NUBAMAR-398425 format. One record per atom (N, C-alpha, C): x, y, z. Coordinates in pm, whole numbers, plus 50000, padded with zeros to 5 digits. Layout:
BEGIN
XYZ;...
***
This chain:
BEGIN
315776065308681;316116079108650;316736086008772;316186083308891;316736089509011;318166084909036;318466072109007;319836067309024;320786074908933;320346077408808;321186084808715;321406099008763;320346105208819;320496118608873;321516118908985;321446109009074;322356108809188;323776105909144;323946097409042;325286094608991;325896107208933;325096114608855;325586127108799;325926136908910;325086137309012;325296146609122;326626144009191;326976131109213;328226127909281;329426132609202;329416130309070;330516134708985;330586149808983;329416156408971;329386171008965;329916177209093;329446172309208;329856178209334;331346176709359;331936165509316;333366163909336;334136174609259;333646178209139;334286188709062;334096202309126;332886205209173;332606218109235;333406220009362;333446209709446;334176211009572;335666212709546;336166205909444;337586207609410;337846221709361;336826227609299;337036240709237;337066251909338;336046253109422;335966265609498;335456264109642;335066252609686;334526251709821;335456243909913;336686241709872;337656234809955;338616244910014;339406241110116;340356250510177;341536253210084;341406263510005;342396266309901;343376277109943;344556276009885;345516287009891;346336286509763;346966297609732;347856297709615;348976287609636;349326280709529;350406270909535;351716278109569;352286275809687;353496283109727;354736279009648;354666267609580;355826262709504;355666264609354;354666272409313;354436274209170;355566281909104;355996277008988;356976283808904;356456284008761;356356295708698;355866296208560;356756288308465;356136282508362;356906275908257;357646286108172;357036297808154;357576307808063;358926313008112;359886313508020;361216318608055;361656330007962;360776334007871;361106344807777;360196356707800;360756368507823;359956380507848;359646387707716;358366389507692;357936397007575;358226411907592;358116416807716;358246431107742;359496434007826;360046445807804;361236450207879;360886462407962;361886467908029;361666479908111;361166491608027;361406491307897;361026502507811;359556502107769;358936490307774;357566489407722;356656480507807;356896480107937;356096471308024;354646476108036;353666467907998;352276471508028;352026470408178;351206479408230;350856479208372;349506472208388;349476462008472;348266454308498;347836456508642;346596460808661;346006461908794;345126449708817;345396442108924;344506431208964;343636436609077;342336436509055;341396442809147;341366435809283;341466443909389;341286439009525;340356448209604;339636456909532;338796466909597;337326462809606;336996450809557;335596446609553;335426432709614;336036430909731;335916418309806;336236406209719;337246407909632;337546397609533;338016384609596;337506373609542;337896360209585;339296356809533;339666362709419;340956360109356;341736373209351;342856373809421;343626386209433;345106383709404;345796394809376;347226394109343;348046388209457;347656391109579;348406386109695;347836373109750;346726368309693;346066356309743;346036345209641;344826340409608;344676328809521;345096331409376;345276344109339;345736347009204;347206351009200;347966347409305;349396350109301;350076342809186;349766329909158;350386323309042;350026330208910;348806335308898;348406343008781;349336354808763;349576362108872;350476373708866;351896369408831;352346358008883;353696353108853;353856350208704;352836344508642;352896341708498;353046354808421;352266364808458;352356377708390;353726384108411;354236383508533;355546389308562;356646382208484;356476369208459;357486361808382;357576366708238;356526373608191;356496378608054;356826393508047;357116399708163;357546413508165;356506423708203;355296419308240;354266428708283;354606434208422;354206446508448;354216452008583;352846449408643;352796441808751;351536437708811;351376444408947;350236451008966;349966458109092;348556454809140;348336454709271;346966453209321;346216466409310;344946465709275;344096477609274;343326478109406;343526488809481;342936490009614;341786500009620;341506506809509;340496517409513;339366514609416;338206520609445;337066519709355;337436525809221;336756521409115;337156525308981;336676539408945;337616548508936;337366561808883;338186563308756;337866573108674;338656575208552;340096578308587;340306585208697;341666588608738;342456576108777;341836567208856;342546555008898;342756545508781;341796544508692;341916535508577;343006539808482;343226552708472;344236557808379;345656554008416;345836548408535;347166543708574;347486529808523;346516523308455;346706509508411;346516508208261;347166498208202;346916494308064;345866483308057;345906474408156;344956463208165;344466462208308;343156460608327;342646457808461;342056443808463;342326436708571;341816423108591;340826423508707;339596419708680;338576418608783;338206403808793;338636397308899;338466382808910;337636379409034;336446374109009;335546369509116;335326380109223;334836391609177;334426402009271;333186397309347;332996403009466;331816399909547;331166412909593;329906411809629;329156423609668;329496428409809;330076419609890;330466423310025;331426412810078;331976415610195;332826405610260;331926395010320;331876383510258;330886373310295;331446362710389;330566358410479;330836346810563;330096334510512;329186336510418;328426325510358;328056329510216;327406320110145;327026322410006;325546325609991;324856328410101;323416329910096;322976342710025;321896341809943;321326353809884;320636362109992;320296374909961;320316381209829;321706386309792;321886389009662;323136394209611;322926408109550;323886416609569;323846429909508;325076431709421;325136442809346;326256445009255;327556447909329;328636442109280;329956444909337;330436458809297;330146462709173;330526475809121;329296484909116;329466497209155;328376506809142;328156510008994;327006515608962;326736519308824;327716529908775;328166538808864;329166548708825;330486541908789;330866531708866;332096524408835;331996517308701;330836511408674;330626504708546;330766514608431;330176526408448;330296536708344;331736541008324;332486542008434;333896545908425;334726535308352;334486522508386;335206511608320;334866511408170;333586513008137;333176512807996;333856524207919;333846536307973;334476547607905;335966545307890;336596540007994;338036537507991;338386527307882;337566516807867;337796506907763;337586513107625;336496520407608;336226526707479;337356535907436;338026541807534;339136551007506;340466543907486;340476530507499;341706523107469;342196513807578;341506513107690;341906503907797;341516489607766;342076480107841;341766465807822;341296459707953;340206452307946;339586446008063;339676430908053;340126424608161;340156410008175;339186406808288;338036401108255;336966398808353;336766383908375;336776379808502;336536365908540;335356365508637;334356357308605;333236354908696;332976340008698;333306333708808;333256319208822;331806314708846;331636303808918;330296298408946;329476308209030;328176305209043;327306313209128;327916315009267;327886326909327;327136338809289;327956349109212;329186345809170;330056355809107;329446362308982;328756354708894;328166361408777;327096371508816;326336368408921;325226377208960;325716390809006;326836391009079;327266403609140;328006412809042;328386407508924;329006416208823;328106417208699;326836414108717;325886413908606;325826427408534;325826438208611;325716451408548;326936454508460;328126450108502;329326452208422;329326443308298;329006430408315;329006421108202;328006425408095;326826429508136;325806433608040;326176446407968;326946454908033;327366467307968;328166464407843;328856452807841;329636448907723;328916438207640;327666434907677;326866425807597;326946411107634;327536407707750;327676393707791;326566390107891;325956378407871;324876373607957;325316360508024;325486360808156;325966349208230;324826340408279;325116327408289;324276318108363;324796317708506;323926319908603;324366320408743;324266306508805;325116297408756;325066283608804;326446277508817;326476264108821;327716256408827;327816247908700;328926248808630;329186240408513;330356231208547;330296218608505;331366209208536;332646212008459;333716204908496;334996206308427;334826203808277;335646210808196;335516209308051;336906209507986;336996202407873;338206202207792;337866208207656;338636218207615;338426224807486;339616221207396;339306216607274;340366211607186;340106216207043;341196218306970;341056222706831;340346212106746;340586199306775;340006188706693;338486188406703;337956191706820;336506191706839;335896205206804;336756214806768;336346228406733;335676235706850;335896230806972;335436238007090;336446248807129;337686247407081;338716257707094;338826264806960;338486277706958;338336284906832;339666289206772;339646291406642;340786297206573;340776312306595;341836317306650;341956331506682;343426334406703;343806347106699;345206350506720;345686346006858;344796344906956;345196340507090;345466325607096;345026318106997;345366303906990;346376301406878;346696311906803;347676311206694;347326300506593;346046298306573;345616288806470;345406296406341;346496300206277;346416307906154;347306301606047;347116305505927;347826299605813;349146306905790;350236300705831;351536307005810;351836308505660;351276299505579;351566299805436;351096312805372;350076319305432;349576331805377;350646342605378;351606341405471;352666351305481;353886347705396;353996335105359;355246330305299;355516336605162;354486341405094;354686347404963;355366360904971;355336366905087;355826380605101;357036381705193;357546370405242;358626370805339;359796362105293;361036366005327;362186357505297;362056344005364;362636333605302;362486319905353;362956318605498;364096324405531;364626323105667;363676329405768;363096341005731;362176347805822;360876340005836;360406334005725;359196325705730;359406314105826;360576307305815;360846295905902;360896300106048;361506311706076;361586316706213;360196319906266;359376326506184;358016330206224;357176317706248;357256308206158;356476295906172;356876288406298;358166288306330;358636281606451;358046288306575;358036301706577;357476308906691;355986306406704;355296306206590;353846303906592;353536289906643;354306279906595;354066266206641;354276264906791;355286271706845;355576270506987;354496277207072;353756286707013;352706293707086;351316288707053;351206279506959;349886274706919;349246266607032;347986269307057;347246262307162;346376251607099;346476239507149;345646228607099;344626223907202;344896226507331;343966222007434;343996231307554;342826234407607;342676242307729;341676235107818;341946234907948;341056228508044;340516238808142;339206237708174;338616245808279;338156236808392;337966242808509;337686235008630;336356239408692;335286237508614;333966241508663;333636255508617;333126263508709;332776277308677;331346278608630;331106288808546;329786291208491;329896291708339;329006298908273;329046300408128;328286312908090;328496317507967;327816329807926;327546329607775;326596338007735;326346340707594;327116353207555;327676353007435;328476364307389;327636373607302;328006386407296;327386395307197;327836391407057;327086395206953;327436391006816;328826395306772;329326406506824;330626411606780;331796404306845;331536396406949;332606389507022;332986376406953;334156371306989;334616358206942;334706348807061;333946337907057;334046327807163;335296319407139;336176319007238;337386311007228;337166296907281;336366295807387;336086283007452;334576280607448;334136272107357;332706270107336;332286256407387;331336256107477;330846243707535;330006235907433;329996222407447;329236214107354;327996208507422;327386198607357;326096193407405;326196186207539;327406183007584;327556176207712;327506185707831;327606198607805;327706208407914;326336211607973;326276211308105;325046214208180;325376223708293;324496233508313;324636242508428;323636238308534;324146235608653;323306232408768;323066245408843;321806249008865;321476262308916;320726261309049;321476261109161;320836260409292;320406274309340;319446274709431;319056287509489;320176293109576;320886284109645;322036287809727;323246280109674;324356286809643;325526279909590;325936267909674;326256257009604;326726244409664;325616236009728;324426241609746;323326233809803;322576227309687;323136216009642;322666209209522;322116195509559;320966192109501;320436178609518;319916173709383;319306162009383;318886155809258;317806163809186;317116172509257;316026180109196;316426194409158;317676198009180;318136211409144;318046213208992;317536224708945;317386226908800;318706225508725;318616219608606;319766217908518;319416223308380;320306231308323;320046237708195;321196234608099;320896230807976;321936228107878;322706240907846;324026239607840;324906250707803;325516248607665;324916240207585;325416237507450;325496250507371;326686253807322;326886265907244;327226278207326;327146277207458;327536288307544;329066288707555;329586299307609;331036301407613;331566301507755;332846297407769;333576299307894;334766308807876;334946313807755;336016323407730;335776330307597;335866343707597;335596351107474;336356364307476;336526370207358;337206383007345;336356392307260;336516405307285;335716415407218;336546428007196;336516433207075;337076446407047;335936456307045;336076467107123;335006476907134;335616490807146;335186500007062;335826513007059;337306511407027;338136518007108;339576516607092;340156505807184;339296499307263;339766490007364;339446475507337;339846467007431;339646452507418;339176446607550;338376436007538;337816429307656;337996414307640;338436407507746;338476392907751;337646388507871;336726379207849;335816374607954;335966359507970;336066355008096;336156340808126;335226337508243;334666325508240;333726321508344;334296310908437;335626310308444;336276301008537;337646306708569;337996306908698;339206313708739;340426304908762;340216292508806;341346284108843;342176279908722;341596280308604;342336276508484;343566285208462;343596297108524;344726306308509;345516308008638;345356298808732;346096299408858;346556285408895;347256284409005;347626271309059;347306271709207;346396263109248;345916263709385;346086250209454;346336251109582;346626239309664;345486237009761;344936224809762;343966220809863;344756216509987;344686224310091;345516221910209;345116209310285;343916204310261;343486191910328;344056179610261;344026179710127;344436167810053;345846168909995;346356181309984;347646183309921;347596183209769;346386181909714;346246181309568;346276195409509;346896196409391;346966209309321;345986209409205;345386221109185;344426223009077;344856235008993;344486234708865;344756246208780;345916243708687;346856253108683;347946252608587;348816240108600;348876234408721;349706222508742;348966209508714;347686210408675;346896198408652;347266191408522;347126178408522;347376170708402;346386174808293;346896177308174;346046181408063;345946196508047;346396203908150;346316218608146;347666224808112;348526217008049;349896221808024;349936234407936;348926236407853;348936248107764;348106259807818;347506258207935;346706269207990;347556281708014;348806279808059;349666291208086;349966298907957;350316291807852;350606298507725;349346305407672;348196299107689;346936305207648;346706318307723;346976318407853;346856330707932;347786341507877;349026338007849;349976347907797;349546353107659;348966344307577;348476348707447;347316358507462;346396355507552;345256364507575;345746377907629;346686377507722;347226390007777;347966397807669;348686390707584;349396397307474;348426404207380;347276397907356;346236403907272;345656416307340;345406415507470;344886427007544;345886438607544;347166435107548;348206445407550;348506450907412;347916444907309;348166449507173;349466444407113;350056434307177;351326428807129;351126418407020;349926412707011;349626403006904;348266406406844;
***
């Protein structure tokens, strides 16, 4: 049994180290696949990527490829440099909070405190209820812990651990049918539309349909009943929960994540929320020691970019 534990540990640690504990930087040669802009100068949604909460993923840093994908679709992308007030939030259509931290850290050691004050959480909640859209990313421990007050405000409960890489596919039903995956019945529209328009619509839907999404570790969460889980983990998923991030051994607690989510969406009030428990799936990052790229450029992750654009389109109210 101990040999099996150690074998699992070796595989798990290789995934974790590739994900977030290696010398990473944004891929300087990244180019989005997308070449068609959904939005023009007349209707560009404004996206704020948070940089005011010691974020690990920022518009000018490790989430630069994320911003490039959005810009390729016509979004106006700006860094958010201030704490969340109703006044500052009203300047954005969508806010992205990716791997916020409670302070500027030199290590991962506990204790952890909230990245957002309770007043900020209240402001974000009111802004969403009034029609704003939130894109929240909390990767492996300790990121879920420091945004716990914000996640719970919308009904999401995170596991503060490490989950291994996962593949979500329509065939296994781990990738859900939703407008963001475009898994819908085109035939339902064909009775009411001209043939030429039906063919054009079906072609567009097929080109945007998502069949597979890959994540690169991260954590997991339970969704509120009103939410839709887009990426649902199966019986193979396990969360390793160390007292200190990355300090994992054969005796570190392991908890099944079967049925938990790594990506979900929620409509609440007049607004929308998308929550993900892994950040690299929407970026392209370079390990400067090995030269290996992770994320959007990884084999098998070819549809992650389109999935990101679909989720953003849903948040923007375009789909």
